[in-house]
N, C-alpha and C positions, 0 to 999 in steps of 0.2 A: 372508482376504487384505485385504478392504476395511477391516477394523479396523486392520490394520497400516499401510495407506495413510493412514488418518485420524490415527494416532498418530505416524507418522514421515515425513509428507509433506515436512517442512522440509528434510530431508537430501537427498532427491532434487531438491527445488527449488533448493537451493544449488548442487548439482553441475550441474544444468541451467543455472543462471545463469552459472556459470563457463564452461561450454561455449558458451553464447550469446555471451558476451564474446569468447571465442577466435575464434568464427566470424563475429563482427560485420563485419570487413572484407570477407568474402566475401558475406555475406547482404545487406548494405546498399550494396554496390558500385553506383555509378550513381544512388543515391537522392539527392534534395536533402538538404542538411544538416539542416533542421528535421525531416524524416521520420526520418533516421538517429538524431537525438537523441531523438525520441519513442520509437523502438524500444528505445533503451538503458534506458528506464524499467522494462521488464520484468526484465532481468537485475539491474538495480540493486535493484529491490524484492525479488527472490529472495535477494540477498546480505543485504539489510536484515532479511529474515525469519529468516535464520539467527541473527543477533545477537538478535533478539527472542524466537524460539521454541525455540532449542536447549535441551534438557533441560526443555522445557515452562515456561521462565522467565516469559514474558509472562502466560500463563494463570494460573499460580500467583500471580504478582505482582498481577494484576488481581483475582483472586478474593479475595486478602487485603485489598486496598485497597477495592474496591467491595463485595465480597460478605461482608466480615467473616469470611472463612474458608470460606464456603459456595461450592459449585460453581456459581456464576452464569454462568461461561463454560466450556462443556464442550469436550472435544476435538473433537467433531463440529462445534460452532459455529466453533471456530478454523479447522478445515479448510475449511468452507464459505466463511467470510469471506475467507480468504487465497487459496485455490486457485480457487474458483468466482468469487467476487466480484472480488477484486483482479486476479488474472491475467486473468479474463474481461473486466473493464472496460478494462484496458490493451490487450488484444488488440482489443476493439471500437473503442477510441480510435484505434489504429493503422490499422485497416481504414478507419475513417471519415476519417482524415487523408489517405488516398489520394484520397478524393473531394473533401474540403474540409479544408484544413490546420487550420482552427479546431477540428475535432474532436480533434486531438492535445492540446488543452488539458485534456481530461479526465484523461489520464495525468499531465500536468504538475501540475494542481491536486490530484490524488490524492496525489502525492508531497509537494507543498508543504504541504497541510493536515496530512498525517501528521507532517511534520517540525515544524511549528508546535506541534502537540499535544504531541509529545515534549519540545520545548524549554520550552514554558510549564509543563508538568508538572514538569520538572527544576528550573525556577526557583522555582515555588511551594513544592515540597516539599524543595528544596535537596538533591536526591540523584539518583543515576543511576536511570533506568528502562530496561528492556530495549528496545533499539532506538535509544537516544539518540545513540550515537556515529555510526552510519551515517546517522541523520537529519541530523545536523550536517555530517558529512564527505562524504556522497554526495548525499542528497536535496536539500539546499539548493543546492549549486553546480549540479547537473544540472538541477533544476527551474527555477532562475532563468535559466540559460543557454538552456534550451529555450524558455522563455517569451519571451526576447528574440529568439531565432531565428525563432520562429513569428510574432511581432509584426512583425519586419522583413520577413518574406516575405509579409506581407499577410493572414495567417490569424488575426489577433487582433482580429476585430470584437467589438463589445459583446456580441452574442448568444453568441459562442463563449466569451468569458470568463465570462459569466453561467452558461451551461450547464455548463462545466467546473467552475466553483467550486461551483455548487449540487449537482451530482452528487457531487462529492467530500465536501461537507458532509453531504449526504443519506446517503451510504454510512457515514460515521462516526457520524452520528446514529442510523441504523438499528441499529448495533451497541449503542450505549448504550441505546436503547429496548428491545432484546431482553434485555439484561442486567438492566435495572431491572425489567422485567416478570418475568423469571425469579427475581430476588431476592425480589419480592413473593410469588410463588407458593411459594417455599421458606420464607419467613417465615410465611406463612399455614398451611403444612403442619406447621410446628414447634410 
């Protein structure tokens, strides 16, 4: 069963994202607008992940581009990154935002950094990459709007911008470091 969850998590995530969007008016009723917007980063990411990972698109694309066809990004790594790290970071960000709104910027920068990576890659390679459409159509508007809402509500102190940005960059850098390390191991084994 665990193997099926690792292989097919994205479909349950996409359905959960749609359900969260449908339930959003009930779940966030009475919340300040910046917190409600921060909450929306989770279902937005789940929808983005469907575009990225349906039929294993991103992993195969990434393995071809970075790994030269080698399995540098495994299904388990994709599962851990997306379910444990992304969903977990957004959940922690939301919990933190109830204590201090600035912690909501972790979710914001996670979305914005991811969007910029997709867009820059698309520009450099002049082609679509899995996740590009939702990065442009959902991540940029949601992330920028939430950034403004948090800033206007007084949650955008220098420390919170720095923490959110560094955590988002660190999460993406950790993925690249893992993949490069795995590529080296696979090359040495060949």
